[in-house]
C-alpha positions in Angstrom: 0.0 0.0 0.0 1.5 3.3 -1.1 1.5 6.2 1.4 -0.2 9.4 0.4 1.9 12.3 -0.9 2.4 15.0 1.8 2.1 18.6 0.6 3.1 21.2 3.2 0.6 23.9 4.0 1.6 27.2 2.4 4.2 25.5 0.1 4.6 26.4 -3.5 2.7 23.2 -4.6 -0.2 24.1 -2.2 -0.4 27.6 -3.5 -0.3 26.4 -7.1 -3.2 24.1 -6.4 -5.3 27.0 -5.0 -4.4 29.2 -7.9 -5.4 26.4 -10.4 -8.8 25.9 -8.6 -9.5 29.7 -8.6 -8.5 30.0 -12.2 -10.8 27.1 -13.2 -13.8 28.6 -11.3 -13.1 32.1 -12.9 -12.9 30.5 -16.3 -16.3 28.8 -15.8 -17.8 32.1 -14.6 -16.4 34.0 -17.5 -17.6 31.4 -20.0 -21.2 31.8 -18.9 -20.7 35.6 -18.9 -19.8 35.4 -22.6 -22.0 32.6 -23.9 -24.7 32.0 -21.3 -28.4 32.3 -22.3 -30.8 34.3 -20.1 -32.4 31.1 -18.8 -29.1 29.5 -17.9 -27.9 32.7 -16.3 -31.2 32.9 -14.3 -30.6 29.4 -13.0 -27.0 30.2 -12.0 -28.2 33.4 -10.3 -30.8 31.5 -8.2 -28.1 28.9 -7.3 -25.7 31.8 -6.2 -28.4 33.3 -4.1 -29.0 29.9 -2.4 -25.3 29.5 -1.9 -24.9 32.9 -0.4 -27.6 32.2 2.2 -26.1 28.8 2.9 -22.8 30.5 3.6 -24.5 32.9 6.0 -26.2 30.0 7.8 -22.9 28.1 7.9 -21.3 30.9 9.9 -24.1 30.7 12.5 -24.7 26.9 12.6 -21.6 25.3 11.2 -18.9 27.4 13.0 -20.9 28.8 16.0 -23.3 25.9 16.7 -26.4 28.1 16.8 -29.4 26.5 15.1 -31.5 28.7 12.9 -34.6 27.7 10.9 -35.5 31.3 10.3 -33.1 32.6 7.7 -35.9 32.7 5.1 -37.2 35.7 7.1 -33.9 37.5 6.8 -33.7 36.9 3.0 -37.3 38.0 2.7 -36.8 41.1 4.9 -33.9 42.2 2.8 -35.8 41.7 -0.4 -39.0 43.4 0.7 -37.2 46.3 2.5 -35.2 47.1 -0.6 -38.2 46.9 -2.8 -40.2 49.1 -0.5 -37.4 51.7 -0.4 -37.1 51.8 -4.2 -40.8 51.7 -5.1 -42.3 53.7 -2.3 -39.5 56.0 -1.1 -37.9 56.3 -4.5 -34.4 55.4 -3.2 -31.6 54.5 -5.5 -31.6 50.7 -5.9 -27.9 50.4 -4.8 -28.6 52.5 -1.7 -31.4 50.1 -0.8 -28.7 47.4 -0.6 -27.2 49.2 2.5 -30.7 49.4 3.9 -31.2 45.6 3.5 -27.9 44.7 5.0 -28.1 47.2 8.0 -31.7 46.3 8.8 -31.1 42.6 8.8 -28.0 43.1 10.9 -29.9 45.0 13.5 -32.8 42.5 13.5 -30.2 39.7 13.7 -28.7 41.3 16.8 -32.1 41.4 18.4 -32.9 37.8 17.6 -29.4 36.9 18.8 -30.4 37.9 22.3 -32.5 34.7 23.0 -29.4 32.8 22.0 -27.7 34.0 25.2 -30.1 31.8 27.2 -31.4 29.3 24.7 -29.6 26.7 22.7 -30.3 23.6 20.7 -34.0 22.8 19.9 -35.2 25.7 22.0 -33.3 28.2 19.9 -34.5 26.4 16.8 -38.1 26.9 17.9 -37.6 30.6 18.3 -36.1 31.0 14.8 -38.8 28.7 13.4 -41.5 31.0 14.9 -39.8 34.0 13.2 -39.9 32.1 9.9 -43.7 31.5 10.4 -44.4 35.1 11.5 -42.6 36.9 8.6 -44.9 35.8 5.8 -47.9 37.1 7.8 -46.2 40.5 8.4 -45.2 40.7 4.7 -48.7 39.8 3.6 -50.4 42.3 5.9 -48.0 45.2 5.5 -45.1 45.1 3.2 -46.8 43.3 0.2 -49.9 45.6 0.3 -47.8 48.8 0.7 -45.7 47.9 -2.3 -48.6 46.9 -4.5 -50.6 50.1 -3.9 -48.3 52.2 -6.1 -46.9 49.6 -8.5 -47.3 45.9 -9.4 -43.6 45.5 -9.3 -42.4 45.1 -5.8 -38.8 44.1 -6.6 -36.0 46.1 -8.1 -35.6 47.1 -11.7 -31.8 47.1 -11.9 -30.3 48.3 -15.2 -26.6 47.7 -16.0 -24.6 50.9 -15.4 -23.1 52.4 -18.5 -19.5 51.8 -17.3 -20.1 48.0 -17.6 -20.6 48.2 -21.4 -23.9 46.3 -21.0 -27.1 47.5 -22.6 -30.5 47.6 -20.8 -31.8 44.6 -22.7 -33.1 41.3 -21.3 -30.0 39.4 -22.1 -27.5 42.0 -20.8 -29.7 42.6 -17.6 -29.6 38.9 -16.9 -25.8 38.9 -17.4 -25.5 41.9 -15.0 -27.6 40.3 -12.2 -25.7 37.1 -12.7 -22.4 38.9 -12.1 -23.9 40.7 -9.1 -24.9 37.3 -7.6 -21.4 35.9 -8.2 -19.7 38.9 -6.7 -22.0 38.8 -3.6 -21.2 35.1 -3.2 -17.5 35.7 -3.4 -17.7 38.6 -0.9 -19.8 36.5 1.5 -17.2 33.6 1.2 -14.3 36.0 1.9 -16.0 37.5 4.9 -16.8 34.1 6.5 -13.3 32.8 5.6 -11.6 35.8 7.2 -13.8 35.5 10.3 -13.1 31.8 10.5 -9.3 32.2 10.4 -9.2 35.2 12.8 -9.4 35.3 16.6 -13.1 35.7 16.4 -13.3 32.5 14.3 -11.5 30.6 17.0 -13.9 32.0 19.6 -16.8 30.8 17.4 -15.5 27.3 17.3 -14.8 27.3 21.1 -18.3 28.4 21.8 -19.7 25.7 19.6 -17.6 23.0 21.2 -18.0 23.9 24.8 -19.5 27.2 26.1 -18.3 26.7 29.6 -14.7 26.0 28.6 -14.9 29.0 26.1 -16.0 31.3 28.9 -13.2 30.1 31.2 -10.7 30.8 28.5 -12.0 34.4 28.3 -14.3 34.3 25.3 -17.1 36.9 25.6 -20.2 34.7 25.0 -22.6 37.6 24.7 -20.6 39.5 22.1 -19.7 36.4 20.1 -23.2 35.0 19.8 -25.0 38.2 19.1 -22.4 39.5 16.5 -22.5 36.1 14.8 -26.2 36.2 14.5 -26.1 39.8 13.2 -23.4 39.1 10.5 -25.2 36.0 9.4 -28.5 37.9 9.1 -26.8 40.7 7.2 -25.3 38.3 4.6 -28.8 36.7 4.2 -30.3 40.2 3.8 -27.8 40.9 1.0 -28.9 37.7 -0.7 -32.5 39.0 -0.4 -31.5 42.2 -2.2 -30.2 40.2 -5.1 -33.4 38.1 -5.0 -35.4 41.4 -5.3 -33.3 42.3 -8.3 -33.8 39.0 -10.0 -37.4 38.4 -9.2 -39.1 41.7 -10.3 -42.3 40.6 -8.6 -42.1 39.0 -5.1 -44.9 37.5 -3.0 -45.1 36.2 0.5 -44.7 32.7 -0.9 -41.2 33.6 -2.1 -39.8 33.3 1.5 -41.3 30.6 3.6 -40.3 28.0 6.1 -39.7 25.6 3.2 -36.9 27.9 2.0 -35.2 27.7 5.5 -35.3 23.9 5.2 -33.7 24.2 1.8 -30.9 26.3 3.2 -30.3 23.7 5.9 -30.3 20.9 3.3 -27.9 22.7 1.0 -25.6 23.3 4.0 -25.5 19.8 5.2 -25.4 18.3 1.7 -22.2 20.2 1.0 -20.7 19.9 4.5 -21.3 22.1 7.5 -18.3 23.8 9.2 -16.4 23.8 5.9 -15.7 26.9 3.9 -16.7 25.5 0.5 -19.3 23.1 1.6 -22.3 25.4 1.6 -21.5 26.6 -2.0 -21.0 23.0 -3.3 -24.1 21.8 -1.5 -26.3 24.7 -2.8 -25.3 24.2 -6.5 -25.7 20.4 -6.2 -29.1 20.7 -4.6 -30.4 23.4 -6.9 -29.4 21.7 -10.2 -30.3 18.2 -9.0 -33.8 19.4 -7.9 -34.2 21.2 -11.2 -33.2 18.2 -13.2 -35.7 15.9 -11.3 -38.5 18.5 -11.7 -37.8 18.7 -15.5 -37.3 15.0 -16.2 -38.6 12.7 -13.5 -42.3 13.2 -14.6 -41.4 11.5 -17.9 -39.6 8.5 -16.4 -42.1 5.7 -17.3 -39.5 3.1 -16.4 -40.0 3.7 -12.7 -41.8 0.9 -10.8 -45.5 1.1 -9.9 -47.1 4.4 -9.1 -43.8 6.2 -9.4 -43.9 6.0 -13.2 -44.8 9.5 -14.2 -46.4 12.3 -12.2 -44.9 14.6 -9.6 -42.4 12.2 -8.1 -39.4 14.6 -8.1 -39.7 15.5 -4.3 -39.9 11.8 -3.4 -36.9 10.9 -5.5 -35.0 13.9 -4.1 -35.8 12.7 -0.5 -34.6 9.2 -1.3 -31.4 10.5 -2.8 -30.7 12.7 0.3 -31.4 9.9 2.7 -29.1 7.6 0.8 -26.4 10.3 0.6 -26.4 10.7 4.4 -25.3 7.1 4.8 -22.6 7.4 2.1 -21.2 10.8 3.1 -22.4 11.8 6.6 -20.0 14.8 6.6 -21.2 16.2 3.2 -19.8 16.2 -0.3 -16.7 18.2 0.7 -16.0 15.9 3.6 -16.4 12.9 1.3 -14.1 14.3 -1.3 -11.5 15.2 1.3 -11.6 11.7 2.8 -11.1 10.1 -0.6 -8.4 12.6 -1.5 -6.4 11.8 1.7 -5.7 8.4 0.1 -3.5 10.1 -2.4 -2.2 13.3 -0.8 -2.5 15.2 2.5 -1.9 18.8 3.4 0.7 18.7 6.2 0.6 21.6 8.6 3.6 23.8 9.0 6.0 22.7 11.7 6.1 24.9 14.8 9.0 27.3 14.9 10.6 27.8 18.2 11.1 31.4 19.1 14.8 32.5 19.2 16.1 33.2 22.7 17.1 36.8 23.2 20.6 37.6 24.4 19.2 39.3 27.5 17.4 36.0 28.5 20.6 34.0 27.9 22.7 36.3 30.1 20.1 36.3 32.8 19.9 32.5 32.9 23.7 32.2 32.9 24.0 34.6 35.8 21.3 32.8 37.7 23.1 29.5 37.1 26.4 31.0 38.4 24.7 32.2 41.6 23.4 28.8 42.4 
């Protein structure tokens, strides 16, 4: 049995691997920018919105251990608030982005307060209640307010002149697609930087053992509430892009089902991993889309499954089977298989050089004894 090849973390080979992966992703994004049809770009935009929300949820659940089933409310709040600001208050669409982010951040801080006393299923129930309440509020207030003046309660974003894109259907689809990609990249960078910082280590410490984290000096109140706020703000930004993509939104656009989808995408790709939410979101979206488009025509399925709306059933069967094959998600499965061939070895610890003053002091102390 051959041993796996060890690649040192931060080495030239490791950096080249990262550069190659980034270049491949950039090439795919650029190819769709040049040759993508509006329908294809629309699907990719929806997948990016789902991935952005899954990244936000991963910061809260994967790295901090706080369960939330209410992120659909944050996405909906960001979308409806920006649509209200543009259509009723006549704001600039890009200024409404700041409104969506700041408003969701503040609401996230408020909802993060119960997390100081609640955890596990009790916190999940609180966020689930928020997800149930939001459509009612949107239906009674936001949706009606928006539709009084216009039938369009989303955003009508037009490509700026400096982009070289024209205000046509195709170029607008390209522009919103690029916006969704940029937002996803920004969300990933924010979560990655937080994860690798001192705050990120505090998040993981709180997730693993709150008592031990508090003993080590971690401020539980600050860590939990700020994490909730940042996660909600990223979800609100995803809601802003949703408002730009869906020119007409309804209360059915952001329901508890969407929160379940965010959780499913997160665990499908791999929670507590940086790329897991993105991989899981794209796999879930396009797998679900493929089943919805083709499963109804599969006459070879046995018994009553032949034809009809069987896509949700088949998707559920695939997810259950996947849990047994890859319990740590797609990213965890790929990493486990990749370790058979190569591993990323951490950098060896470097001993700090002893200063001359310390050497002289230790020598003098030895002479005295």
